[in-house]
All heavy atoms as TSV, in Angstrom:
chain	resi	resn	atom	element	x	y	z
A	1	VAL	N	N	65.422	209.401	-2.534
A	1	VAL	CA	C	64.299	209.230	-3.438
A	1	VAL	C	C	64.124	207.745	-3.693
A	1	VAL	O	O	65.078	207.038	-3.982
A	1	VAL	CB	C	64.529	209.983	-4.762
A	1	VAL	CG1	C	63.430	209.723	-5.743
A	1	VAL	CG2	C	64.704	211.459	-4.522
A	2	SER	N	N	62.908	207.280	-3.550
A	2	SER	CA	C	62.619	205.876	-3.836
A	2	SER	C	C	61.333	205.787	-4.639
A	2	SER	O	O	60.551	206.717	-4.685
A	2	SER	CB	C	62.498	205.067	-2.551
A	2	SER	OG	O	61.399	205.507	-1.808
A	3	THR	N	N	61.146	204.673	-5.286
A	3	THR	CA	C	59.931	204.477	-6.064
A	3	THR	C	C	58.879	203.802	-5.204
A	3	THR	O	O	59.186	203.106	-4.249
A	3	THR	CB	C	60.207	203.617	-7.310
A	3	THR	OG1	O	60.733	202.368	-6.885
A	3	THR	CG2	C	61.197	204.305	-8.233
A	4	GLN	N	N	57.648	204.008	-5.555
A	4	GLN	CA	C	56.520	203.462	-4.809
A	4	GLN	C	C	55.587	202.793	-5.812
A	4	GLN	O	O	55.453	203.247	-6.934
A	4	GLN	CB	C	55.799	204.584	-4.071
A	4	GLN	CG	C	54.675	204.176	-3.181
A	4	GLN	CD	C	55.102	203.307	-2.027
A	4	GLN	OE1	O	54.917	202.110	-2.074
A	4	GLN	NE2	N	55.669	203.890	-0.999
A	5	SER	N	N	54.950	201.749	-5.410
A	5	SER	CA	C	54.000	201.074	-6.283
A	5	SER	C	C	52.736	201.915	-6.454
A	5	SER	O	O	52.542	202.912	-5.768
A	5	SER	CB	C	53.652	199.705	-5.697
A	5	SER	OG	O	53.097	199.871	-4.419
A	6	THR	N	N	51.886	201.502	-7.345
A	6	THR	CA	C	50.621	202.190	-7.581
A	6	THR	C	C	49.745	202.092	-6.344
A	6	THR	O	O	49.688	201.058	-5.684
A	6	THR	CB	C	49.887	201.536	-8.776
A	6	THR	OG1	O	50.756	201.573	-9.903
A	6	THR	CG2	C	48.611	202.283	-9.099
A	7	TRP	N	N	49.076	203.184	-6.035
A	7	TRP	CA	C	48.204	203.231	-4.858
A	7	TRP	C	C	46.753	203.164	-5.273
A	7	TRP	O	O	46.347	203.755	-6.258
A	7	TRP	CB	C	48.383	204.536	-4.088
A	7	TRP	CG	C	49.724	204.738	-3.503
A	7	TRP	CD1	C	50.718	203.810	-3.330
A	7	TRP	CD2	C	50.244	205.956	-2.992
A	7	TRP	NE1	N	51.805	204.371	-2.742
A	7	TRP	CE2	C	51.546	205.697	-2.524
A	7	TRP	CE3	C	49.749	207.245	-2.887
A	7	TRP	CZ2	C	52.340	206.678	-1.957
A	7	TRP	CZ3	C	50.549	208.205	-2.317
A	7	TRP	CH2	C	51.826	207.919	-1.859
A	8	GLY	N	N	45.957	202.452	-4.498
A	8	GLY	CA	C	44.506	202.490	-4.644
A	8	GLY	C	C	43.964	203.409	-3.551
A	8	GLY	O	O	44.269	203.216	-2.381
A	9	LEU	N	N	43.215	204.423	-3.921
A	9	LEU	CA	C	42.713	205.396	-2.952
A	9	LEU	C	C	41.217	205.230	-2.742
A	9	LEU	O	O	40.471	205.007	-3.690
A	9	LEU	CB	C	43.003	206.823	-3.435
A	9	LEU	CG	C	44.461	207.170	-3.673
A	9	LEU	CD1	C	44.587	208.583	-4.217
A	9	LEU	CD2	C	45.266	207.022	-2.399
A	10	GLN	N	N	40.811	205.344	-1.501
A	10	GLN	CA	C	39.398	205.299	-1.166
A	10	GLN	C	C	39.055	206.601	-0.445
A	10	GLN	O	O	39.350	206.762	0.737
A	10	GLN	CB	C	39.092	204.110	-0.263
A	10	GLN	CG	C	37.633	204.007	0.091
A	10	GLN	CD	C	37.359	202.776	0.942
A	10	GLN	OE1	O	38.253	202.003	1.264
A	10	GLN	NE2	N	36.111	202.585	1.296
A	11	PRO	N	N	38.440	207.559	-1.174
A	11	PRO	CA	C	38.106	208.849	-0.559
A	11	PRO	C	C	37.130	208.684	0.598
A	11	PRO	O	O	36.193	207.898	0.537
A	11	PRO	CB	C	37.446	209.631	-1.692
A	11	PRO	CG	C	37.839	208.930	-2.941
A	11	PRO	CD	C	38.048	207.496	-2.565
A	12	THR	N	N	37.410	209.396	1.681
A	12	THR	CA	C	36.566	209.365	2.865
A	12	THR	C	C	36.437	210.778	3.409
A	12	THR	O	O	37.423	211.508	3.474
A	12	THR	CB	C	37.188	208.464	3.948
A	12	THR	OG1	O	37.453	207.188	3.373
A	12	THR	CG2	C	36.278	208.299	5.123
A	13	VAL	N	N	35.255	211.173	3.789
A	13	VAL	CA	C	35.015	212.507	4.324
A	13	VAL	C	C	35.208	212.508	5.828
A	13	VAL	O	O	34.674	211.646	6.531
A	13	VAL	CB	C	33.581	212.981	3.964
A	13	VAL	CG1	C	33.305	214.345	4.564
A	13	VAL	CG2	C	33.385	212.991	2.466
A	14	GLU	N	N	36.004	213.464	6.321
A	14	GLU	CA	C	36.164	213.691	7.767
A	14	GLU	C	C	36.576	212.442	8.549
A	14	GLU	O	O	36.059	212.161	9.611
A	14	GLU	CB	C	34.861	214.257	8.357
A	14	GLU	CG	C	34.364	215.517	7.699
A	14	GLU	CD	C	35.067	216.773	8.206
A	14	GLU	OE1	O	35.542	216.761	9.346
A	14	GLU	OE2	O	35.121	217.738	7.441
A	15	ARG	N	N	37.510	211.683	8.015
A	15	ARG	CA	C	37.969	210.467	8.696
A	15	ARG	C	C	39.060	210.819	9.703
A	15	ARG	O	O	39.986	211.560	9.402
A	15	ARG	CB	C	38.534	209.475	7.681
A	15	ARG	CG	C	38.975	208.164	8.300
A	15	ARG	CD	C	39.459	207.200	7.240
A	15	ARG	NE	N	40.718	207.618	6.649
A	15	ARG	CZ	C	41.915	207.258	7.116
A	15	ARG	NH1	N	42.008	206.484	8.168
A	15	ARG	NH2	N	43.012	207.666	6.525
A	16	ALA	N	N	38.964	210.283	10.898
A	16	ALA	CA	C	39.999	210.490	11.916
A	16	ALA	C	C	41.201	209.625	11.566
A	16	ALA	O	O	41.048	208.483	11.122
A	16	ALA	CB	C	39.465	210.108	13.288
A	17	ARG	N	N	42.404	210.180	11.731
A	17	ARG	CA	C	43.616	209.421	11.420
A	17	ARG	C	C	43.809	208.336	12.477
A	17	ARG	O	O	43.857	208.614	13.663
A	17	ARG	CB	C	44.820	210.358	11.396
A	17	ARG	CG	C	46.101	209.618	10.998
A	17	ARG	CD	C	47.254	210.549	10.714
A	17	ARG	NE	N	46.946	211.299	9.513
A	17	ARG	CZ	C	47.059	212.627	9.428
A	17	ARG	NH1	N	47.475	213.325	10.449
A	17	ARG	NH2	N	46.756	213.251	8.314
A	18	PRO	N	N	43.945	207.084	12.046
A	18	PRO	CA	C	44.136	205.987	13.004
A	18	PRO	C	C	45.532	206.045	13.623
A	18	PRO	O	O	46.442	206.646	13.050
A	18	PRO	CB	C	43.962	204.734	12.147
A	18	PRO	CG	C	44.266	205.164	10.765
A	18	PRO	CD	C	43.883	206.614	10.676
A	19	PRO	N	N	45.743	205.415	14.766
A	19	PRO	CA	C	47.084	205.386	15.372
A	19	PRO	C	C	48.018	204.538	14.514
A	19	PRO	O	O	47.578	203.663	13.772
A	19	PRO	CB	C	46.848	204.749	16.738
A	19	PRO	CG	C	45.560	204.020	16.616
A	19	PRO	CD	C	44.747	204.727	15.561
A	20	GLY	N	N	49.314	204.824	14.605
A	20	GLY	CA	C	50.301	204.028	13.876
A	20	GLY	C	C	50.468	204.405	12.426
A	20	GLY	O	O	50.927	203.587	11.633
A	21	VAL	N	N	50.094	205.632	12.062
A	21	VAL	CA	C	50.300	206.089	10.684
A	21	VAL	C	C	50.915	207.487	10.693
A	21	VAL	O	O	50.766	208.244	11.646
A	21	VAL	CB	C	48.997	206.121	9.845
A	21	VAL	CG1	C	48.375	204.763	9.723
A	21	VAL	CG2	C	48.018	207.116	10.396
A	22	TYR	N	N	51.621	207.811	9.611
A	22	TYR	CA	C	52.148	209.151	9.394
A	22	TYR	C	C	51.312	209.787	8.291
A	22	TYR	O	O	51.189	209.235	7.208
A	22	TYR	CB	C	53.623	209.095	8.992
A	22	TYR	CG	C	54.149	210.374	8.383
A	22	TYR	CD1	C	53.987	211.600	9.022
A	22	TYR	CD2	C	54.809	210.370	7.161
A	22	TYR	CE1	C	54.459	212.774	8.465
A	22	TYR	CE2	C	55.291	211.537	6.607
A	22	TYR	CZ	C	55.117	212.737	7.262
A	22	TYR	OH	O	55.582	213.892	6.712
A	23	GLY	N	N	50.729	210.930	8.568
A	23	GLY	CA	C	49.972	211.679	7.560
A	23	GLY	C	C	50.955	212.387	6.653
A	23	GLY	O	O	51.377	213.506	6.921
A	24	CYS	N	N	51.361	211.727	5.579
A	24	CYS	CA	C	52.419	212.196	4.686
A	24	CYS	C	C	51.842	213.088	3.573
A	24	CYS	O	O	50.954	212.662	2.838
A	24	CYS	CB	C	53.111	210.988	4.074
A	24	CYS	SG	S	54.531	211.395	3.062
A	25	PRO	N	N	52.360	214.318	3.436
A	25	PRO	CA	C	51.875	215.174	2.358
A	25	PRO	C	C	52.398	214.684	1.007
A	25	PRO	O	O	53.522	214.194	0.909
A	25	PRO	CB	C	52.451	216.556	2.708
A	25	PRO	CG	C	53.663	216.260	3.512
A	25	PRO	CD	C	53.369	214.985	4.252
A	26	CYS	N	N	51.579	214.793	-0.010
A	26	CYS	CA	C	51.959	214.398	-1.365
A	26	CYS	C	C	51.887	215.644	-2.252
A	26	CYS	O	O	50.886	216.358	-2.249
A	26	CYS	CB	C	51.020	213.311	-1.874
A	26	CYS	SG	S	51.525	212.629	-3.455
A	27	TYR	N	N	52.973	215.895	-2.990
A	27	TYR	CA	C	53.085	217.081	-3.838
A	27	TYR	C	C	53.204	216.692	-5.306
A	27	TYR	O	O	53.621	215.584	-5.633
A	27	TYR	CB	C	54.316	217.908	-3.435
A	27	TYR	CG	C	54.244	218.448	-2.034
A	27	TYR	CD1	C	54.859	217.776	-0.982
A	27	TYR	CD2	C	53.575	219.622	-1.750
A	27	TYR	CE1	C	54.796	218.265	0.317
A	27	TYR	CE2	C	53.504	220.122	-0.459
A	27	TYR	CZ	C	54.120	219.438	0.567
A	27	TYR	OH	O	54.049	219.932	1.843
A	28	LYS	N	N	52.877	217.620	-6.210
A	28	LYS	CA	C	52.973	217.388	-7.655
A	28	LYS	C	C	54.419	217.328	-8.118
A	28	LYS	O	O	54.762	216.533	-8.979
A	28	LYS	CB	C	52.250	218.494	-8.431
A	28	LYS	CG	C	50.762	218.520	-8.217
A	28	LYS	CD	C	50.147	219.712	-8.945
A	28	LYS	CE	C	48.684	219.867	-8.577
A	28	LYS	NZ	N	48.099	221.078	-9.177
A	29	THR	N	N	55.273	218.200	-7.590
A	29	THR	CA	C	56.667	218.279	-8.022
A	29	THR	C	C	57.595	218.203	-6.825
A	29	THR	O	O	57.161	218.341	-5.680
A	29	THR	CB	C	56.944	219.604	-8.760
A	29	THR	OG1	O	56.809	220.680	-7.833
A	29	THR	CG2	C	55.998	219.813	-9.932
A	30	LEU	N	N	58.877	218.005	-7.076
A	30	LEU	CA	C	59.869	217.936	-6.003
A	30	LEU	C	C	60.032	219.265	-5.288
A	30	LEU	O	O	60.424	219.293	-4.132
A	30	LEU	CB	C	61.223	217.491	-6.564
A	30	LEU	CG	C	61.295	216.028	-6.974
A	30	LEU	CD1	C	62.621	215.746	-7.673
A	30	LEU	CD2	C	61.148	215.131	-5.769
A	31	ARG	N	N	59.749	220.352	-5.959
A	31	ARG	CA	C	59.822	221.658	-5.318
A	31	ARG	C	C	58.598	221.832	-4.438
A	31	ARG	O	O	57.475	221.811	-4.920
A	31	ARG	CB	C	59.863	222.770	-6.365
A	31	ARG	CG	C	61.162	222.810	-7.123
A	31	ARG	CD	C	61.226	223.959	-8.113
A	31	ARG	NE	N	60.905	225.224	-7.464
A	31	ARG	CZ	C	60.021	226.107	-7.935
A	31	ARG	NH1	N	59.388	225.873	-9.066
A	31	ARG	NH2	N	59.789	227.222	-7.295
A	32	ARG	N	N	58.818	221.999	-3.157
A	32	ARG	CA	C	57.687	222.205	-2.239
A	32	ARG	C	C	57.319	223.675	-2.260
A	32	ARG	O	O	57.352	224.368	-1.257
A	32	ARG	CB	C	58.055	221.767	-0.830
A	32	ARG	CG	C	58.289	220.290	-0.735
A	32	ARG	CD	C	58.459	219.904	0.687
A	32	ARG	NE	N	59.139	218.626	0.779
A	32	ARG	CZ	C	59.405	218.038	1.908
A	32	ARG	NH1	N	59.075	218.598	3.047
A	32	ARG	NH2	N	60.024	216.890	1.925
A	33	ALA	N	N	57.000	224.130	-3.424
A	33	ALA	CA	C	56.646	225.532	-3.605
A	33	ALA	C	C	55.369	225.588	-4.413
A	33	ALA	O	O	54.972	224.629	-5.043
A	33	ALA	CB	C	57.763	226.274	-4.338
A	34	GLY	N	N	54.770	226.721	-4.405
A	34	GLY	CA	C	53.539	226.932	-5.156
A	34	GLY	C	C	52.835	228.128	-4.566
A	34	GLY	O	O	53.213	228.640	-3.520
A	35	THR	N	N	51.835	228.557	-5.223
A	35	THR	CA	C	51.054	229.685	-4.739
A	35	THR	C	C	50.049	229.175	-3.729
A	35	THR	O	O	49.440	228.126	-3.927
A	35	THR	CB	C	50.300	230.330	-5.923
A	35	THR	OG1	O	51.237	230.589	-6.968
A	35	THR	CG2	C	49.621	231.599	-5.504
A	36	LEU	N	N	49.868	229.915	-2.646
A	36	LEU	CA	C	48.848	229.518	-1.681
A	36	LEU	C	C	47.473	229.780	-2.271
A	36	LEU	O	O	47.198	230.861	-2.764
A	36	LEU	CB	C	49.004	230.294	-0.371
A	36	LEU	CG	C	50.150	229.863	0.519
A	36	LEU	CD1	C	50.167	230.704	1.781
A	36	LEU	CD2	C	50.058	228.401	0.878
A	37	SER	N	N	46.633	228.779	-2.231
A	37	SER	CA	C	45.274	228.923	-2.747
A	37	SER	C	C	44.369	229.482	-1.654
A	37	SER	O	O	44.800	229.693	-0.522
A	37	SER	CB	C	44.751	227.563	-3.221
A	37	SER	OG	O	44.619	226.697	-2.125
A	38	THR	N	N	43.129	229.677	-1.980
A	38	THR	CA	C	42.182	230.212	-0.996
A	38	THR	C	C	41.944	229.244	0.158
A	38	THR	O	O	41.500	229.647	1.222
A	38	THR	CB	C	40.827	230.539	-1.656
A	38	THR	OG1	O	40.353	229.363	-2.318
A	38	THR	CG2	C	40.972	231.667	-2.655
A	39	THR	N	N	42.278	227.952	-0.021
A	39	THR	CA	C	42.125	226.973	1.059
A	39	THR	C	C	43.306	227.000	2.019
A	39	THR	O	O	43.280	226.339	3.050
A	39	THR	CB	C	41.989	225.545	0.501
A	39	THR	OG1	O	43.198	225.220	-0.197
A	39	THR	CG2	C	40.796	225.404	-0.411
A	40	GLY	N	N	44.361	227.733	1.668
A	40	GLY	CA	C	45.548	227.796	2.508
A	40	GLY	C	C	46.599	226.766	2.159
A	40	GLY	O	O	47.670	226.737	2.732
A	41	HIS	N	N	46.304	225.886	1.202
A	41	HIS	CA	C	47.270	224.880	0.751
A	41	HIS	C	C	48.036	225.412	-0.452
A	41	HIS	O	O	47.534	226.231	-1.210
A	41	HIS	CB	C	46.562	223.582	0.345
A	41	HIS	CG	C	45.979	222.827	1.482
A	41	HIS	ND1	N	46.745	222.182	2.423
A	41	HIS	CD2	C	44.696	222.614	1.844
A	41	HIS	CE1	C	45.964	221.601	3.305
A	41	HIS	NE2	N	44.709	221.857	2.981
A	42	SER	N	N	49.245	224.907	-0.632
A	42	SER	CA	C	50.031	225.235	-1.818
A	42	SER	C	C	49.353	224.604	-3.032
A	42	SER	O	O	48.786	223.521	-2.944
A	42	SER	CB	C	51.440	224.666	-1.662
A	42	SER	OG	O	52.128	224.703	-2.889
A	43	THR	N	N	49.456	225.266	-4.183
A	43	THR	CA	C	48.894	224.693	-5.411
A	43	THR	C	C	49.687	223.467	-5.841
A	43	THR	O	O	49.258	222.726	-6.712
A	43	THR	CB	C	48.878	225.730	-6.539
A	43	THR	OG1	O	50.207	226.261	-6.697
A	43	THR	CG2	C	47.907	226.852	-6.256
A	44	ASN	N	N	50.833	223.223	-5.235
A	44	ASN	CA	C	51.656	222.056	-5.505
A	44	ASN	C	C	51.194	220.847	-4.669
A	44	ASN	O	O	51.524	219.713	-4.971
A	44	ASN	CB	C	53.120	222.398	-5.185
A	44	ASN	CG	C	54.095	221.375	-5.679
A	44	ASN	OD1	O	53.848	220.667	-6.637
A	44	ASN	ND2	N	55.222	221.277	-5.019
A	45	PHE	N	N	50.422	221.084	-3.631
A	45	PHE	CA	C	49.940	220.040	-2.721
A	45	PHE	C	C	48.804	219.251	-3.373
A	45	PHE	O	O	47.911	219.826	-3.985
A	45	PHE	CB	C	49.446	220.693	-1.425
A	45	PHE	CG	C	48.830	219.734	-0.450
A	45	PHE	CD1	C	49.609	218.927	0.342
A	45	PHE	CD2	C	47.455	219.656	-0.326
A	45	PHE	CE1	C	49.046	218.048	1.259
A	45	PHE	CE2	C	46.868	218.795	0.579
A	45	PHE	CZ	C	47.672	217.986	1.371
A	46	ILE	N	N	48.851	217.906	-3.228
A	46	ILE	CA	C	47.783	217.061	-3.785
A	46	ILE	C	C	46.869	216.545	-2.683
A	46	ILE	O	O	45.679	216.807	-2.686
A	46	ILE	CB	C	48.359	215.862	-4.575
A	46	ILE	CG1	C	49.246	216.349	-5.719
A	46	ILE	CG2	C	47.233	214.985	-5.112
A	46	ILE	CD1	C	49.993	215.241	-6.424
A	47	LEU	N	N	47.416	215.777	-1.745
A	47	LEU	CA	C	46.627	215.197	-0.672
A	47	LEU	C	C	47.543	214.649	0.407
A	47	LEU	O	O	48.752	214.575	0.233
A	47	LEU	CB	C	45.729	214.064	-1.187
A	47	LEU	CG	C	46.385	212.711	-1.494
A	47	LEU	CD1	C	45.334	211.621	-1.447
A	47	LEU	CD2	C	47.061	212.686	-2.844
A	48	MET	N	N	46.958	214.275	1.532
A	48	MET	CA	C	47.686	213.599	2.609
A	48	MET	C	C	47.480	212.097	2.437
A	48	MET	O	O	46.368	211.646	2.148
A	48	MET	CB	C	47.166	214.036	3.977
A	48	MET	CG	C	47.363	215.496	4.277
A	48	MET	SD	S	49.076	215.994	4.383
A	48	MET	CE	C	49.453	215.467	6.033
A	49	VAL	N	N	48.555	211.333	2.616
A	49	VAL	CA	C	48.505	209.881	2.493
A	49	VAL	C	C	48.907	209.279	3.832
A	49	VAL	O	O	49.930	209.654	4.395
A	49	VAL	CB	C	49.479	209.393	1.390
A	49	VAL	CG1	C	49.468	207.884	1.280
A	49	VAL	CG2	C	49.136	210.032	0.057
A	50	ASP	N	N	48.098	208.382	4.370
A	50	ASP	CA	C	48.417	207.720	5.634
A	50	ASP	C	C	49.367	206.552	5.376
A	50	ASP	O	O	49.009	205.581	4.717
A	50	ASP	CB	C	47.146	207.191	6.310
A	50	ASP	CG	C	46.291	208.302	6.878
A	50	ASP	OD1	O	46.789	209.443	6.994
A	50	ASP	OD2	O	45.130	208.030	7.221
A	51	LEU	N	N	50.599	206.674	5.880
A	51	LEU	CA	C	51.603	205.617	5.722
A	51	LEU	C	C	51.812	204.919	7.060
A	51	LEU	O	O	52.030	205.583	8.076
A	51	LEU	CB	C	52.930	206.215	5.246
A	51	LEU	CG	C	52.899	206.949	3.910
A	51	LEU	CD1	C	54.278	207.515	3.595
A	51	LEU	CD2	C	52.435	206.024	2.797
A	52	PRO	N	N	51.751	203.588	7.090
A	52	PRO	CA	C	51.953	202.861	8.337
A	52	PRO	C	C	53.367	203.081	8.879
A	52	PRO	O	O	54.326	203.127	8.105
A	52	PRO	CB	C	51.746	201.395	7.962
A	52	PRO	CG	C	51.343	201.365	6.548
A	52	PRO	CD	C	51.500	202.714	5.963
A	53	THR	N	N	53.509	203.224	10.186
A	53	THR	CA	C	54.813	203.416	10.812
A	53	THR	C	C	54.778	202.967	12.265
A	53	THR	O	O	53.725	202.985	12.899
A	53	THR	CB	C	55.258	204.898	10.738
A	53	THR	OG1	O	56.547	205.029	11.365
A	53	THR	CG2	C	54.279	205.815	11.423
A	54	ASN	N	N	55.941	202.567	12.759
A	54	ASN	CA	C	56.081	202.226	14.176
A	54	ASN	C	C	56.649	203.397	14.965
A	54	ASN	O	O	56.783	203.323	16.178
A	54	ASN	CB	C	57.001	201.006	14.346
A	54	ASN	CG	C	56.388	199.760	13.756
A	54	ASN	OD1	O	55.181	199.580	13.786
A	54	ASN	ND2	N	57.218	198.911	13.187
A	55	LEU	N	N	57.012	204.472	14.254
A	55	LEU	CA	C	57.592	205.652	14.886
A	55	LEU	C	C	56.542	206.743	15.010
A	55	LEU	O	O	55.571	206.771	14.253
A	55	LEU	CB	C	58.774	206.150	14.049
A	55	LEU	CG	C	59.934	205.159	13.913
A	55	LEU	CD1	C	60.924	205.640	12.873
A	55	LEU	CD2	C	60.608	204.954	15.249
A	56	PRO	N	N	56.732	207.690	15.937
A	56	PRO	CA	C	55.762	208.783	16.068
A	56	PRO	C	C	55.782	209.691	14.836
A	56	PRO	O	O	56.815	209.803	14.146
A	56	PRO	CB	C	56.223	209.544	17.314
A	56	PRO	CG	C	57.636	209.130	17.531
A	56	PRO	CD	C	57.800	207.780	16.917
A	57	GLU	N	N	54.665	210.303	14.551
A	57	GLU	CA	C	54.534	211.190	13.386
A	57	GLU	C	C	55.588	212.298	13.414
A	57	GLU	O	O	56.111	212.694	12.370
A	57	GLU	CB	C	53.118	211.774	13.357
A	57	GLU	CG	C	52.758	212.417	12.055
A	57	GLU	CD	C	51.287	212.757	11.955
A	57	GLU	OE1	O	50.707	213.261	12.941
A	57	GLU	OE2	O	50.713	212.530	10.886
A	58	THR	N	N	55.939	212.778	14.606
A	58	THR	CA	C	56.935	213.852	14.729
A	58	THR	C	C	58.295	213.436	14.178
A	58	THR	O	O	59.058	214.281	13.707
A	58	THR	CB	C	57.086	214.281	16.204
A	58	THR	OG1	O	57.368	213.129	16.997
A	58	THR	CG2	C	55.818	214.953	16.710
A	59	HIS	N	N	58.610	212.151	14.214
A	59	HIS	CA	C	59.872	211.644	13.655
A	59	HIS	C	C	59.960	211.977	12.167
A	59	HIS	O	O	60.978	212.440	11.673
A	59	HIS	CB	C	59.954	210.126	13.871
A	59	HIS	CG	C	61.112	209.474	13.194
A	59	HIS	ND1	N	62.352	209.394	13.770
A	59	HIS	CD2	C	61.214	208.865	11.982
A	59	HIS	CE1	C	63.177	208.762	12.938
A	59	HIS	NE2	N	62.509	208.433	11.854
A	60	TRP	N	N	58.889	211.730	11.430
A	60	TRP	CA	C	58.869	211.937	9.984
A	60	TRP	C	C	58.750	213.419	9.641
A	60	TRP	O	O	59.347	213.881	8.672
A	60	TRP	CB	C	57.732	211.132	9.356
A	60	TRP	CG	C	57.842	209.680	9.710
A	60	TRP	CD1	C	57.031	208.975	10.550
A	60	TRP	CD2	C	58.864	208.768	9.282
A	60	TRP	NE1	N	57.473	207.676	10.656
A	60	TRP	CE2	C	58.599	207.520	9.889
A	60	TRP	CE3	C	59.960	208.883	8.437
A	60	TRP	CZ2	C	59.395	206.407	9.670
A	60	TRP	CZ3	C	60.767	207.767	8.236
A	60	TRP	CH2	C	60.473	206.547	8.845
A	61	ILE	N	N	57.995	214.164	10.435
A	61	ILE	CA	C	57.845	215.601	10.203
A	61	ILE	C	C	59.191	216.302	10.356
A	61	ILE	O	O	59.575	217.136	9.525
A	61	ILE	CB	C	56.804	216.209	11.164
A	61	ILE	CG1	C	55.412	215.664	10.820
A	61	ILE	CG2	C	56.816	217.730	11.100
A	61	ILE	CD1	C	54.352	215.998	11.850
A	62	ALA	N	N	59.959	215.946	11.393
A	62	ALA	CA	C	61.269	216.558	11.633
A	62	ALA	C	C	62.239	216.292	10.483
A	62	ALA	O	O	63.151	217.076	10.244
A	62	ALA	CB	C	61.856	216.042	12.940
A	63	ARG	N	N	62.030	215.216	9.749
A	63	ARG	CA	C	62.899	214.864	8.636
A	63	ARG	C	C	62.367	215.338	7.287
A	63	ARG	O	O	62.972	215.103	6.255
A	63	ARG	CB	C	63.121	213.349	8.625
A	63	ARG	CG	C	64.047	212.932	9.751
A	63	ARG	CD	C	63.867	211.503	10.169
A	63	ARG	NE	N	64.793	211.139	11.237
A	63	ARG	CZ	C	64.610	211.447	12.526
A	63	ARG	NH1	N	63.546	212.112	12.907
A	63	ARG	NH2	N	65.495	211.096	13.426
A	64	GLY	N	N	61.213	215.985	7.306
A	64	GLY	CA	C	60.653	216.538	6.067
A	64	GLY	C	C	60.217	215.492	5.062
A	64	GLY	O	O	60.294	215.718	3.857
A	65	VAL	N	N	59.753	214.338	5.545
A	65	VAL	CA	C	59.353	213.248	4.648
A	65	VAL	C	C	58.075	213.617	3.905
A	65	VAL	O	O	57.104	214.072	4.498
A	65	VAL	CB	C	59.159	211.936	5.444
A	65	VAL	CG1	C	58.606	210.834	4.555
A	65	VAL	CG2	C	60.479	211.517	6.068
A	66	ALA	N	N	58.090	213.425	2.589
A	66	ALA	CA	C	56.923	213.722	1.752
A	66	ALA	C	C	56.925	212.793	0.538
A	66	ALA	O	O	57.944	212.186	0.206
A	66	ALA	CB	C	56.958	215.174	1.286
A	67	CYS	N	N	55.788	212.691	-0.126
A	67	CYS	CA	C	55.656	211.927	-1.374
A	67	CYS	C	C	55.543	212.919	-2.522
A	67	CYS	O	O	55.029	214.025	-2.355
A	67	CYS	CB	C	54.394	211.064	-1.343
A	67	CYS	SG	S	54.407	209.782	-0.102
A	68	PHE	N	N	56.015	212.491	-3.684
A	68	PHE	CA	C	55.954	213.336	-4.867
A	68	PHE	C	C	55.444	212.528	-6.047
A	68	PHE	O	O	55.743	211.354	-6.177
A	68	PHE	CB	C	57.346	213.887	-5.191
A	68	PHE	CG	C	57.943	214.665	-4.073
A	68	PHE	CD1	C	58.779	214.062	-3.151
A	68	PHE	CD2	C	57.647	216.002	-3.899
A	68	PHE	CE1	C	59.313	214.767	-2.095
A	68	PHE	CE2	C	58.163	216.721	-2.846
A	68	PHE	CZ	C	59.007	216.106	-1.939
A	69	SER	N	N	54.669	213.169	-6.920
A	69	SER	CA	C	54.123	212.461	-8.075
A	69	SER	C	C	54.892	212.758	-9.359
A	69	SER	O	O	54.595	212.205	-10.398
A	69	SER	CB	C	52.639	212.815	-8.261
A	69	SER	OG	O	52.516	214.185	-8.591
A	70	GLU	N	N	55.913	213.602	-9.282
A	70	GLU	CA	C	56.677	213.991	-10.466
A	70	GLU	C	C	57.535	212.815	-10.938
A	70	GLU	O	O	58.153	212.113	-10.135
A	70	GLU	CB	C	57.570	215.180	-10.132
A	70	GLU	CG	C	58.389	215.677	-11.291
A	70	GLU	CD	C	59.156	216.940	-10.927
A	70	GLU	OE1	O	59.684	217.026	-9.817
A	70	GLU	OE2	O	59.179	217.832	-11.764
A	71	VAL	N	N	57.594	212.618	-12.249
A	71	VAL	CA	C	58.436	211.586	-12.840
A	71	VAL	C	C	59.763	212.227	-13.220
A	71	VAL	O	O	59.801	213.209	-13.960
A	71	VAL	CB	C	57.773	210.958	-14.084
A	71	VAL	CG1	C	58.705	209.950	-14.739
A	71	VAL	CG2	C	56.449	210.319	-13.706
A	72	ILE	N	N	60.856	211.682	-12.697
A	72	ILE	CA	C	62.192	212.189	-13.007
A	72	ILE	C	C	62.835	211.281	-14.035
A	72	ILE	O	O	62.903	210.068	-13.857
A	72	ILE	CB	C	63.055	212.248	-11.725
A	72	ILE	CG1	C	62.381	213.115	-10.688
A	72	ILE	CG2	C	64.455	212.757	-12.058
A	72	ILE	CD1	C	63.052	213.057	-9.345
A	73	GLN	N	N	63.318	211.869	-15.110
A	73	GLN	CA	C	63.929	211.052	-16.166
A	73	GLN	C	C	65.408	211.289	-16.252
A	73	GLN	O	O	65.938	212.278	-15.954
A	73	GLN	CB	C	63.268	211.359	-17.495
A	73	GLN	CG	C	61.808	211.004	-17.454
A	73	GLN	CD	C	61.089	211.284	-18.757
A	73	GLN	OE1	O	61.709	211.563	-19.780
A	73	GLN	NE2	N	59.781	211.198	-18.745
């Protein structure tokens, strides 16, 4: 677990993912659980965040890398 600085988001409709990024899922809580909504996403899911990387996306997927917005005290 590591901390991340504040992110500035720029919403874009139907944008193709550029090369050299990992489409990292971001969840509300550390538990990757939730009820599936009508869209097929977990209610715990917030959005995908493109993180720059020199490794293939499959590297991060195999390791279960994700972002979380929950504050742990």
